[in-house]
C-alpha positions in Angstrom: -85.1 23.5 -5.2 -83.7 20.2 -6.4 -80.7 22.0 -7.9 -80.0 23.8 -4.6 -80.2 20.5 -2.7 -77.8 18.9 -5.2 -75.3 21.8 -4.8 -75.5 21.6 -1.0 -74.8 17.8 -1.2 -71.7 18.4 -3.4 -70.4 21.0 -1.0 -70.9 18.7 2.0 -69.1 15.9 0.2 -66.2 18.2 -0.8 -66.0 19.6 2.8 -65.9 16.0 4.2 -63.1 15.1 1.7 -61.2 18.2 2.7 -61.5 17.2 6.4 -60.5 13.6 5.7 -57.4 14.8 3.8 -56.4 17.2 6.5 -56.8 14.5 9.1 -54.5 12.2 7.1 -51.9 14.9 6.7 -51.9 15.5 10.5 -51.5 11.8 11.1 -48.6 11.6 8.6 -46.9 14.6 10.2 -47.3 13.0 13.7 -45.8 9.8 12.4 -42.8 11.6 10.8 -42.2 13.7 13.9 -42.4 10.6 16.0 -39.8 8.8 13.8 -37.5 11.8 13.9 -37.7 12.0 17.7 -37.0 8.3 18.0 -33.9 8.7 15.7 -32.7 11.8 17.6 -33.1 10.0 21.0 -31.2 7.0 19.7 -28.3 9.1 18.4 -28.2 11.1 21.7 -28.3 7.9 23.7 -25.4 6.4 21.7 -23.4 9.6 22.0 -24.0 9.8 25.7 -23.0 6.1 26.1 -19.7 6.7 24.2 -19.0 9.9 26.2 -19.6 8.2 29.5 -17.6 5.2 28.5 -14.7 7.5 27.5 -14.9 9.4 30.8 -14.8 6.1 32.7 -11.8 4.9 30.8 -10.0 8.3 31.2 -10.8 8.2 34.9 -9.5 4.7 35.3 -6.3 5.6 33.4 -5.8 8.8 35.5 -5.4 6.7 38.6 -2.7 4.4 37.0 1.0 4.8 36.5 2.4 4.5 33.0 3.8 1.1 33.9 0.2 -0.1 34.6 -1.0 0.7 31.1 -0.8 -1.8 28.3 0.7 -5.2 28.6 3.2 -6.2 31.3 6.8 -6.4 30.1 6.7 -10.2 30.2 3.6 -10.3 28.0 4.4 -7.6 25.5 6.3 -10.0 23.2 9.3 -7.6 22.7 12.5 -8.4 20.9 15.8 -7.1 22.3 16.8 -3.6 21.3 18.7 -3.5 18.0 21.2 -0.8 17.3 22.5 0.1 13.8 25.4 2.5 13.2 24.3 5.6 11.4 26.0 5.5 8.0 24.6 8.7 6.4 26.7 11.0 4.3 26.0 14.7 5.2 24.8 17.0 2.5 26.9 20.0 1.3 25.4 22.1 4.0 26.5 19.6 6.7 23.0 18.4 7.4 21.0 15.4 6.5 18.3 17.5 5.0 16.7 16.7 1.6 14.4 19.1 -0.4 10.9 19.3 1.2 8.6 17.0 -0.6 11.2 14.4 -1.5 10.1 10.9 -0.7 12.8 9.1 1.3 12.9 5.3 1.2 14.0 4.2 4.7 15.7 0.8 5.2 14.0 0.5 8.6 10.4 -0.4 9.0 9.9 2.0 10.7 12.9 4.3 10.5 15.2 5.0 13.5 17.3 7.6 11.6 17.8 8.9 8.1 17.6 11.8 5.7 14.7 14.1 6.3 13.0 17.4 5.5 14.2 20.6 7.0 10.8 21.8 8.3 10.8 20.1 11.6 7.7 19.9 13.8 7.1 22.6 16.4 4.4 24.3 18.5 1.0 22.8 18.1 2.3 20.4 15.5 4.0 18.5 18.3 1.9 15.9 19.9 2.3 12.7 22.0 -0.2 10.9 19.8 -1.0 11.1 16.1 -3.9 9.4 14.4 -3.8 8.0 10.8 -5.6 11.2 9.7 -3.3 13.9 11.3 0.1 12.2 11.3 2.8 14.3 9.7 5.0 12.9 6.9 7.5 10.3 7.9 10.3 12.6 6.7 9.3 15.2 9.3 9.0 12.6 12.1 12.5 11.5 11.3 13.7 15.1 11.9 12.1 14.8 15.3 14.2 11.7 15.9 17.3 13.8 15.2 16.1 16.2 17.9 15.9 13.5 20.5 12.3 12.3 20.3 11.4 8.7 20.7 8.7 7.5 18.4 6.4 4.7 19.2 5.0 3.4 15.9 1.8 1.3 15.7 0.8 -0.6 12.6 -2.6 -1.0 10.7 -3.7 -3.9 12.9 -4.3 -1.5 15.8 -7.7 0.0 14.9 -9.0 3.4 16.0 -11.1 3.1 19.1 -9.8 -0.3 20.1 -8.5 -0.9 23.7 -4.9 -1.1 22.4 -5.3 2.2 20.5 -6.7 3.9 23.7 -3.8 2.5 25.8 -1.3 4.1 23.5 -3.2 7.4 23.7 -3.2 7.2 27.5 0.5 6.5 27.7 1.2 9.5 25.5 -1.1 11.7 27.6 0.7 10.7 30.8 4.2 11.1 29.5 3.4 14.6 28.1 5.3 16.6 25.5 8.4 17.2 27.7 9.2 13.5 27.5 9.9 13.9 23.8 7.7 10.8 23.3 5.3 10.6 20.3 3.2 7.8 19.0 2.5 7.6 15.3 1.0 5.1 12.9 3.2 3.1 10.5 0.9 2.3 7.6 1.2 -0.2 4.7 1.9 2.7 2.3 4.9 3.9 4.3 7.1 1.0 3.6 7.8 -2.6 4.6 5.8 -4.2 7.4 7.1 -4.8 10.8 8.4 -8.3 11.5 5.9 -11.1 11.7 3.9 -11.0 15.0 5.1 -7.5 15.8 2.7 -4.6 15.7 4.5 -1.8 17.5 8.0 -0.4 17.6 10.1 2.1 19.5 12.8 4.0 17.6 15.4 6.5 18.7 18.4 8.2 17.1 21.4 8.5 19.5 24.2 11.0 19.5 25.8 13.4 19.2 28.8 11.1 19.1 28.7 7.5 17.9 25.3 7.9 16.4 23.1 4.8 16.2 19.5 4.1 15.2 17.9 1.9 17.8 14.8 -0.1 17.4 12.7 -2.4 19.6 9.8 -4.3 18.2 7.0 -5.6 20.3 3.7 -7.5 19.8 1.8 -5.2 22.2 2.2 -1.8 23.7 3.6 -1.9 27.2 4.0 1.1 29.6 6.8 -0.8 31.4 8.8 -1.3 28.2 8.3 2.3 27.0 9.4 3.6 30.4 12.6 1.5 30.3 13.3 2.6 26.7 12.9 6.3 27.5 15.3 6.0 30.5 17.9 4.2 28.4 17.5 6.6 25.5 16.6 10.1 26.9 16.1 13.2 24.7 19.7 14.3 25.5 21.0 11.2 23.8 20.6 12.5 20.2 22.4 14.2 17.3 20.9 17.6 18.2 20.1 17.6 22.0 18.2 20.6 23.1 16.3 21.1 19.8 12.5 21.0 19.9 
């Protein structure tokens, strides 16, 4: 009888231990689930905040003219437009093409003309705004200059997501592809830095006669300055007007 009572006691103790362990496991699972839910809600909240913020900024920009975006002309810190005569010697085929993959060292920082690759940008490759991640090679962008595009270069000081960065995007969106405007980063690995205090630059390659590379450096992006530049140097004023 004593042995049976002892066995029952051990079973009761084991059962209680099992129940205690199960309870602890449930509590741990609830805590983990709660933590996961908290993290997910925080991430969703952050994403929603950014999304709503972007929508508001896009909505605000949609109601503005290009001239209203960025700094006013008087506050953009722009130098006068500088023009340099194109002094390139054509290749044997009569073009300024170099083998694809060749690194071209441009005297301009950034370039307004020069030798370039033959595989020009077209179709979905053409954009009004390039990020540091998706920007084409400089040698391909220079080919776009030959076709009449104006390039608005921005340096490494203009960080992704910043107000200035977004202003450049908005200007590109408003101008559209038909304007032959494209904004692209000019990075430290591309060549010399822009002049001291200047963080953006407009470049254009004029033509077909009396070809010049024109450049205007500014401290800040200005929709007014960009509009003026595009009017003075339209896509038809280029070595190969009518090309993509």
